[in-house]
Each structure stands twice: as structure tokens, then as C-alpha cells.
C-alpha positions in Angstrom: -0.1 17.1 9.3 2.3 14.9 11.3 5.1 12.8 9.5 5.9 10.0 11.6 9.0 9.3 9.7 10.5 12.6 10.9 9.5 12.1 14.6 12.1 12.5 17.2 10.1 12.0 20.3 6.8 10.6 21.8 3.5 11.6 20.2 0.4 12.0 22.7 -2.6 14.1 22.0 -6.3 14.1 22.5 -9.0 14.1 20.0 -12.8 13.6 19.7 -12.3 10.8 17.3 -9.3 8.6 16.2 -9.6 6.9 12.7 -7.3 4.1 11.9 -6.8 4.1 8.1 -6.9 6.8 5.5 -8.3 5.0 2.5 -11.8 5.2 1.0 -13.6 4.6 4.4 -11.3 6.5 6.7 -11.1 9.5 4.7 -14.7 9.6 4.2 -15.5 9.5 7.8 -12.8 12.0 8.5 -14.2 14.6 6.1 -17.8 14.0 7.6 -16.6 14.3 11.2 -14.3 17.2 10.7 -16.7 19.2 8.8 -19.2 18.7 11.6 -16.9 20.5 13.9 -15.1 17.3 15.6 -11.4 17.1 16.2 -10.1 14.1 14.3 -6.9 12.2 14.0 -6.3 9.9 11.1 -3.5 7.4 11.6 -2.0 6.0 8.4 0.8 3.3 8.5 2.3 4.4 5.2 3.8 7.5 4.1 2.5 10.7 2.7 3.4 10.9 -1.0 2.5 14.1 -2.8 1.4 14.2 -6.4 4.5 16.1 -7.3 6.5 13.0 -6.1 4.7 10.4 -8.5 7.0 9.2 -11.3 7.0 6.9 -14.2 9.1 4.0 -12.6 7.2 1.1 -11.4 9.6 -0.3 -8.5 9.9 2.9 -6.6 6.3 3.3 -6.7 5.6 -0.1 -5.4 8.2 0.3 -2.7 6.6 3.5 -1.4 2.9 3.0 -2.2 2.0 -0.7 -2.0 1.7 -2.9 1.2 4.7 -5.1 1.6 6.1 -3.6 -1.8 3.5 -5.6 -3.6 4.6 -8.9 -2.2 1.7 -9.7 0.1 0.1 -13.0 -0.8 -2.8 -15.2 0.0 -1.7 -18.8 0.6 -3.5 -21.9 -0.5 -2.9 -24.4 -3.3 -1.6 -21.4 -5.1 0.3 -18.2 -3.7 -1.8 -15.3 -5.1 -0.8 -11.8 -4.7 -3.1 -9.6 -2.8 -2.8 -6.0 -4.0 -3.3 -3.1 -1.3 -2.1 0.4 -1.0 -0.1 1.4 2.0 0.2 5.2 1.9 -1.9 8.3 2.6 -5.2 7.7 0.7 -4.7 3.9 0.9 -5.5 1.9 -2.1 -7.4 4.9 -3.7 -3.9 6.2 -4.4 -3.0 3.3 -6.6 -6.3 2.0 -7.9 -8.1 3.2 -11.3 -10.6 5.3 -9.6 -13.5 3.0 -10.8 -16.8 4.0 -9.2 -19.7 1.5 -9.2 -22.8 1.8 -7.1 -23.8 -1.1 -5.0 -26.1 -3.2 -7.2 -29.4 -3.7 -5.6 -29.3 -7.4 -6.5 -26.1 -7.6 -4.4 -27.6 -5.6 -1.6 -31.0 -7.6 -1.4 -29.3 -10.6 0.4 -27.9 -8.1 3.0 -31.5 -7.3 3.7 -33.2 -10.7 3.3 -30.6 -13.2 4.4 -28.6 -11.1 7.0 -31.3 -8.9 8.3 -29.4 -5.6 7.6 -32.0 -3.7 5.6 -32.4 -1.0 8.4 -28.7 -0.8 9.2 -27.8 -0.5 5.6 -30.8 1.1 4.0 -30.6 1.1 0.0 -32.2 4.5 -0.4 -29.9 6.3 2.0 -26.9 4.7 0.4 -28.1 5.8 -3.0 -28.3 9.3 -1.7 -24.6 9.1 -0.4 -23.7 7.8 -3.8 -25.1 10.8 -5.4 -23.0 13.0 -3.1 -19.8 11.1 -3.6 -20.3 11.2 -7.4 -20.7 14.9 -7.4 -17.8 15.5 -5.0 -15.5 13.2 -7.0 -16.5 14.3 -10.6 -17.5 10.7 -11.4 -18.2 10.3 -15.2 -17.6 7.7 -18.0 -14.2 7.8 -19.4 -14.1 10.3 -22.4 -13.6 8.5 -25.8 -10.6 10.6 -26.4 -8.9 9.0 -23.3 -10.0 5.3 -24.0 -6.8 4.3 -25.7 -6.8 1.4 -28.3 -7.0 -1.3 -25.5 -10.6 0.1 -24.7 -11.4 0.8 -28.3 -10.8 -2.9 -29.2 -13.2 -4.0 -26.4 -15.8 -1.5 -27.7 -15.5 -3.0 -31.0 -15.5 -6.6 -30.0 -18.6 -6.3 -27.7 -20.5 -4.3 -30.5 -19.9 -7.2 -33.0 -21.0 -9.9 -30.5 -23.9 -7.9 -29.1 -22.3 -7.9 -25.6 -23.3 -5.2 -23.1 -20.2 -3.0 -22.5 -19.5 0.7 -21.9 -16.9 3.1 -20.7 -16.0 2.7 -17.1 -17.2 5.4 -14.7 -14.4 6.9 -12.7 -13.7 9.6 -10.3 -11.3 12.1 -12.0 -11.1 15.7 -13.3 -8.9 16.1 -16.4 -7.5 12.7 -17.0 -4.7 12.7 -19.7 -4.8 9.0 -20.4 -1.3 8.4 -19.1 -1.9 4.9 -18.0 -0.3 5.6 -14.8 -3.1 5.3 -12.1 -1.1 2.4 -10.5 2.0 4.4 -9.7 0.0 7.5 -8.4 -1.5 9.9 -10.9 1.1 12.5 -11.7 -1.3 15.1 -12.6 -3.6 15.0 -9.6 -6.6 14.0 -12.0 -7.7 10.9 -10.3 -9.7 11.9 -7.3 -8.1 9.6 -4.7 -8.6 10.4 -1.0 -5.1 11.9 -1.2 -6.4 14.9 -3.2 -10.0 15.0 -2.3 -11.6 14.0 1.1 -8.4 14.1 3.2 -7.6 17.7 2.1 -11.1 18.6 3.0 -10.9 17.1 6.4 -7.4 18.6 6.9 -8.6 22.1 6.1 -11.4 21.6 8.9 -8.5 20.8 11.4 -8.1 17.0 11.1 -4.7 15.7 12.0 -3.3 13.3 9.4 -0.5 11.3 10.9 1.4 9.1 8.5 4.1 6.5 8.9 2.1 5.7 12.0 1.4 2.2 12.9 -1.8 1.6 15.1 -0.9 -1.4 17.2 -4.0 -1.6 19.5 -7.0 0.1 21.2 -6.8 0.8 25.0 -9.8 0.0 27.0 -11.6 1.4 30.1 -14.4 -1.1 30.9 -16.5 -1.3 27.7 -15.1 1.7 26.1 -12.1 2.4 24.2 -10.2 5.5 25.3 -7.1 5.6 23.0 -5.0 4.0 20.1 -1.6 3.1 21.0 1.2 2.5 18.4 4.4 3.7 17.0 5.7 6.4 14.6 8.5 5.3 12.2 10.7 7.9 13.6 13.7 9.9 12.2 16.7 7.7 11.1 14.2 4.6 11.6 14.2 5.1 15.4 10.7 4.3 16.3 8.7 6.5 18.6 5.8 5.8 20.7 2.2 6.9 19.7 -0.9 7.5 22.0 -3.9 9.1 20.3 -6.6 9.6 22.9 -10.3 9.5 21.9 -13.0 11.4 23.8 -15.7 9.9 21.8 -14.8 6.9 19.8 -12.2 5.0 17.8 -13.1 4.1 14.2 -11.4 1.3 12.4 -11.1 1.6 8.7 -8.0 -0.4 8.0 -9.1 -2.8 5.4 -10.4 -6.4 5.4 -6.7 -7.5 5.9 -5.6 -4.9 8.6 -8.8 -4.4 10.4 -9.3 -7.9 11.9 -5.5 -8.0 12.9 -5.9 -4.6 14.8 -9.1 -5.8 16.4 -7.6 -9.1 17.6 -4.5 -7.1 19.1 -7.1 -4.9 20.9 -8.6 -8.0 22.5 -11.7 -8.5 20.4 -12.4 -12.2 20.7 -15.3 -13.0 18.2 -15.0 -16.3 16.6 -15.9 -14.8 13.3 -13.1 -12.3 13.4 -10.7 -12.8 10.4 -13.2 -15.3 8.9 -15.3 -15.0 5.9 -12.7 -13.4 3.9 -13.9 -12.8 0.3 -12.3 -11.2 -2.8 -12.2 -10.7 -6.4 -9.6 -12.9 -8.1 -8.6 -11.7 -11.7 -6.0 -12.7 -14.3 -5.0 -11.0 -17.5 -5.5 -12.3 -21.0 -3.4 -10.9 -23.8 -4.5 -10.3 -27.3 -2.1 -9.8 -30.2 -3.2 -7.4 -33.0 -1.6 -6.8 -36.3 -1.9 -2.9 -35.9 -0.1 -1.2 -33.0 -2.1 -1.0 -29.8 0.4 1.0 -27.6 -1.3 -0.1 -24.4 0.7 2.3 -22.4 -1.6 5.2 -23.7 -5.1 5.8 -22.4 -6.9 5.4 -19.2 -5.5 2.7 -17.0 -9.0 1.1 -17.1 -11.2 2.6 -19.6 -13.9 0.1 -20.8 -15.8 -2.8 -19.3 -18.2 -5.4 -20.2 -20.8 -6.3 -17.4 -22.7 -8.6 -19.7 -22.1 -11.7 -17.6 -22.1 -10.1 -14.2 -24.8 -12.3 -12.9 -24.6 -15.3 -15.1 -20.8 -15.9 -14.6 -20.3 -13.7 -11.7 -17.7 -11.7 -13.5 -17.2 -8.5 -15.4 -14.4 -7.8 -17.9 -12.1 -4.8 -17.6 -9.5 -3.3 -20.0 -6.0 -2.8 -18.5 -3.4 -0.2 -19.8 0.0 -0.6 -18.0 3.4 0.9 -18.0 5.8 -1.0 -20.2 7.7 -2.6 -17.5 4.5 -4.4 -16.1 3.8 -5.5 -19.6 7.2 -6.9 -20.0 6.6 -9.1 -16.9 3.6 -10.7 -18.5 5.3 -11.5 -21.8 5.4 -15.3 -22.5 8.7 -17.2 -23.3 12.3 -17.3 -22.1 15.5 -16.1 -23.5 15.4 -15.1 -27.1 11.7 -16.0 -27.4 11.0 -13.5 -24.5 13.0 -10.9 -26.3 11.1 -11.5 -29.5 7.8 -11.1 -27.5 9.1 -7.8 -26.1 9.7 -6.5 -29.6 6.0 -7.3 -30.3 4.7 -5.7 -27.0 3.3 -2.7 -28.9 0.8 -4.9 -30.4 -0.5 -6.4 -27.1 -3.8 -5.7 -25.4 -4.8 -6.9 -21.9 -8.2 -7.5 -20.7 -9.0 -9.4 -17.4 -12.1 -10.9 -15.7 -12.9 -9.7 -12.1 -14.6 -12.8 -10.6 -17.1 -12.7 -7.7 -15.7 -15.8 -6.2 -17.7 -17.9 -3.9 -14.4 -18.9 -1.8 -14.1 -17.7 1.7 -10.8 -17.6 3.5 -9.2 -16.4 6.7 -6.9 -13.6 7.9 -4.9 -14.0 11.1 -1.7 -12.8 12.6 1.5 -14.1 11.0 5.1 -14.0 11.6 5.6 -11.1 9.2 2.1 -9.4 9.2 -1.1 -11.0 7.9 -1.5 -14.7 7.4 -4.0 -14.8 4.5 -5.3 -18.3 3.6 -7.6 -18.5 0.5 -8.4 -21.3 -1.8 -10.7 -20.9 -4.8 -13.4 -23.4 -5.0 -13.9 -25.8 -8.0 -16.8 -23.8 -9.2 -14.8 -20.5 -9.0 -12.2 -22.0 -11.3 -14.9 -23.3 -13.7 -16.2 -19.9 -13.9 -12.8 -18.4 -14.4 -11.9 -20.4 -17.4 -15.3 -19.8 -18.8 -14.6 -16.1 -18.4 -11.3 -16.3 -20.1 -13.0 -18.2 -23.1 -15.5 -15.2 -23.4 -12.6 -12.7 -23.4 -11.0 -14.7 -26.1 -14.1 -14.6 -28.2 -14.2 -10.9 -27.7 -10.7 -10.4 -28.8 -11.1 -12.3 -32.0 -14.2 -10.4 -32.7 -12.2 -7.3 -32.1 -9.6 -8.3 -34.9 -7.0 -10.1 -32.7 -4.7 -12.4 -34.6 -4.1 -14.6 -31.6 -4.7 -14.8 -27.9 -1.9 -15.7 -25.5 -3.5 -17.4 -22.5 -0.6 -17.6 -20.1 -2.2 -20.7 -18.7 -0.1 -23.8 -17.7 -1.2 -26.7 -20.0 -2.5 -24.6 -22.7 -0.6 -23.4 -25.9 1.3 -20.4 -25.8 -1.0 -18.9 -28.4 -4.3 -19.8 -29.7 -5.9 -18.6 -32.9 -9.7 -17.9 -33.9 -11.7 -21.1 -33.7 -9.6 -22.6 -30.9 -11.4 -20.8 -28.0 -12.7 -24.4 -26.9 -9.1 -25.1 -25.6 -10.2 -23.0 -22.6 -12.8 -25.8 -21.8 -10.1 -28.2 -20.9 -7.8 -25.7 -18.9 -6.7 -27.1 -15.5 -9.1 -26.6 -12.6 -6.1 -25.7 -10.5 -5.3 -22.1 -9.4 -1.7 -22.8 -9.8 -2.2 -23.0 -13.6 -3.2 -19.2 -13.9 -1.6 -15.9 -13.2 -3.9 -14.3 -10.7 -4.0 -11.4 -8.3 -6.6 -10.8 -5.6 -8.0 -7.4 -5.0 -11.2 -5.9 -3.5 -11.4 -7.5 -0.1 -14.5 -8.2 2.2 -16.0 -9.7 5.0 -13.5 -10.3 7.9 -15.4 -8.4 10.6 -18.9 -8.8 9.1 -21.9 -7.0 10.3 -24.6 -9.2 11.9 -27.6 -8.7 14.1 -26.0 -10.7 16.9 -22.6 -11.5 18.2 -23.0 -15.3 17.4 -23.0 -14.6 13.7 -20.6 -11.6 13.3 -18.3 -9.1 14.7 -19.8 -5.7 14.2 -23.5 -4.7 15.1 -26.0 -2.9 13.0 -24.8 0.4 14.5 -21.2 -0.3 13.3 -19.9 -0.9 16.9 -18.1 -4.0 17.7 -20.4 -6.4 19.6 -20.1 -5.7 23.3 -18.1 -2.4 22.8 -19.5 1.0 23.4 -17.5 3.1 21.1 -15.2 1.0 19.0 -16.5 1.2 15.5 -15.6 -0.6 12.2 -16.7 1.1 8.9 -14.8 -0.4 6.1 -15.3 -3.4 3.6 -14.6 -5.9 6.3 -18.2 -5.5 7.7 -19.8 -6.4 4.2 -21.7 -9.7 4.6 -21.0 -10.8 1.1 -18.7 -10.3 -2.0 -19.8 -7.4 -4.3 -18.8 -8.5 -7.7 -18.1 -4.9 -8.7 -15.4 -2.4 -7.8 -16.0 -1.6 -4.2 -14.7 2.0 -3.6 -18.0 3.8 -4.0 -19.9 1.3 -1.8 -17.1 1.6 0.9 -17.4 5.4 0.8 -21.3 5.3 0.9 -21.3 2.9 3.9 -18.6 4.9 5.6 -20.6 8.0 5.1 -23.6 6.4 6.5 -21.6 5.1 9.4 -19.9 8.5 10.2 -23.4 10.2 10.3 -24.8 7.7 12.6 -21.7 7.9 15.0 -22.2 11.7 15.0 -25.9 11.3 15.9 -25.0 8.8 18.7 -22.3 10.6 20.5 -22.4 14.2 22.0 -22.3 17.2 19.5 -18.8 18.4 19.2 -17.6 21.4 21.2 
């Protein structure tokens, strides 16, 4: 372990493989390569934050664990927050550990439309999913850990005949503390921080944190090193050079990967294009009896009934009180009155498989993300909100609080039709964007994408990309398990291609 924040001098070492990024993809590849006997360096731009350091307060967690302290946004007609982790373990440290296998109906266009059936074989991916689920203890959330937010969705979906179930997550011993987003304080969530990265480290992998990977260095068609900086003691930056005997593997996310490749001289016209994501926005239900949404699994229950028809699924969200307060409607005394009722709130949200495609490019202060939802996306989104309202009322909610500009502050049973006239304008909604795809997509030819079927950048012998930026389409489901399964496939292929470790 090398803590770049404490570095007082230059870092320069030689490894077989240098991996940029420590999230779901990078950690999986590091574990596979290290357990095969290769020497591996994992470069993580954020800090290493141990389980014992996770606390209850939201702001310190966002400052240490989230990219840009949670202020990263996609620009378009609306400014929409883009949520990512920036710490050891990446977004797996701050997500809800939801594990969904790649649906075959999502994979089939990868095969039929993009010709990637042999590069991303479904059967082999399913074998990887089985291994991942065993390693991470993937299981449905136990009923004792649902919390009332999830129980209400269970009841509403039962009454309306809507397909819904407990969410499958990678965890061991969840206590239902609703604190996944600030780092699991009990080490129960099987993020990469407590699972694959420790496995890789035990086999000799060097985990280098507070390390910004600036660019890959080339010798002909081969990359030979990653150059960057360490944060340095007392904020005095130090230079970093991690030499790679065999390959550089980029797993920095669909935002950071295209920026790293651009700084490294990759000139594909598709680089940073085809950015796709899952927009979502909360809907609040108010119940007569207390809900206490800060108790229970952060995300314990989901309804995927409309996954194909409306390109969305519904998830329950249990949050720390301060996040709930930020969502409370009203101002002044009205806002204070709503806070007093906050124990009666439940939040559910749609996760939309949007059609929209945006771009990621270098900006003055990091990534310049441009993203505009299409009209059909907004039509689907407001239909999704109506479905959630119907479920809330079926579960016994007294009212639903849309938080949508142009709609009443609260609607009551029988008024769900008001969502049909909600604005088709992203600025009217409180959205975030998560689950990011496509900015270095895989393709059979350099004319249609950035990365070839063997995960190497087109025209490069040993520069690989293995994260969700290679996905040719949006998934519509939580991507961590797919990212890990693809990264496992890629790491095995890279090992087979390069010489056996000494």
C-alpha cells in the first residue's frame, strides 16, 4: 500500500500490469492478475478510507468519498448531478451493493447489432457472474432488513399485481443502518474496498492511492508506463511513473477513462461520445404511520415490472436524515413543518434506461459532461412517476409529494393523472445521473468505436479498457455485476495473450 497523500519524493517502480482505477472493473482485474502471479499496481486518484473511518455525517463522507465532493454535473437544458465515488474501491464504496446480472435481452443487441457475441460471450459472462455472486455473498435483502420503506413497496406491488422483489446485494451481515452512501461502517457491504482489493493486495498487488494518472507513455504502438502525480505530504505534489512490462489497463469509469485516453494521445472520433446513463429522481410518499426511512437497507426492494415497457425499474431508497431534509418541500416555516413530518416519508425512485446520448470531454476543472434527455425520455420519466404514485397510494400513502415544477406540492389518491401533464422539461425535475456507459465503446472496427473485441484500444498493442465505457448500450439495470463480469473476462483474455508471469 502506498498512500500518495504522504509521499515526500518521486515514485517510480516497474510492474507487469498497471491498472488505472480501483472500482468494480479495476479491482476485479487486479485480483485475477495478482492471483495468477503477476505483479500489479492499482492507481486510485482518491484516498484510502478504511471501514473504521466511516461515520454518520453526510458532508465529511461526500468530501472524502465522492468525486468533486458530489458537485460533478452534466450540462444541458438542466444541470444534473453525476454521482461517482473517488476513493479506494471507487463507486462500490458508496453504492448500495445492488447486483444484477446482465439481462439477455440487453446483451442480444450487443451480439446482433454490434457483432460482439464472440468478444462478450453470454455463457462465459454467466459463469463469471456465478463466481462473483459466490465471492461477494450475493443474496436478496433479508426481510428483517427491509425497513418500512421497502415494506410499503412490497405491499403496494402485491395489491396492484406488480412484479417486485427484494433487491439482491453483495453483503454479509447487513444491519440495515441505511448508511451505504457514506461507507458501510460495519464492513458488511462487499465493496471492492473489503473484497477483491484485499485479495489482490494479499497476493502482492500495490494499491497506490491519492495518485492521479495523467497519461500513458508510448514506445511505438506499445504503452510502457503511466505517468502522473501523487497528492504529496502537505499538498506538495510528487511525480509518479509506474512502468508496465506487459500492459496498461484502464478502468477509470465512463467519465475519467476517455479523458485519460485523450491525454494519452488516443485520437478516435468516438472517444468521449455515446455517453449513456440512468437518470433518476425521487418521489416522496407521506404515510399516517411512521416510516422512519433512516432504518433498513439503503435500497431493499425493487419493482422491475415495467423494465421493458417503460425502460425503468423502481427502487426504494432509505437515507440519512440530512439527505431527506434537503428533499423536503417548502421554505421557511413550511419547510420546518415538513421536517417535523419527515419520519412519515418514504422515497422511491425510477431508474430510467434513457435513450439520450451525450459527450465527455476535457473541461477547465475536469470533465465537461454534456447530456440532454430526449423528449421520449421525459415522457417515460413522468409515466414512471405516475406508476410510483399509484403504488404509493395502493400501499396506503395519504399523499404524494412530486417535487416537480408546475405540479402541486402534494397530490392525493385519484389525482395521479396530474403527472400526465407534467412538463417535458428536465429543469422541472430533481434528477441525478448514475450508472455511466459508452464513452470508449467496443467495436469490430476503429471506424465505429474506440476499443477492439480483445479490449485493446484500436491500433494499440497493449493499452486495454475494461470498464463500462466499452459497453455499446445502456443496461437499464444496476451495472456493478456486469462491469465485474466483463472485467473478469477481459483480465483472463489479457493473461492469455501476454506471456506467463515470472
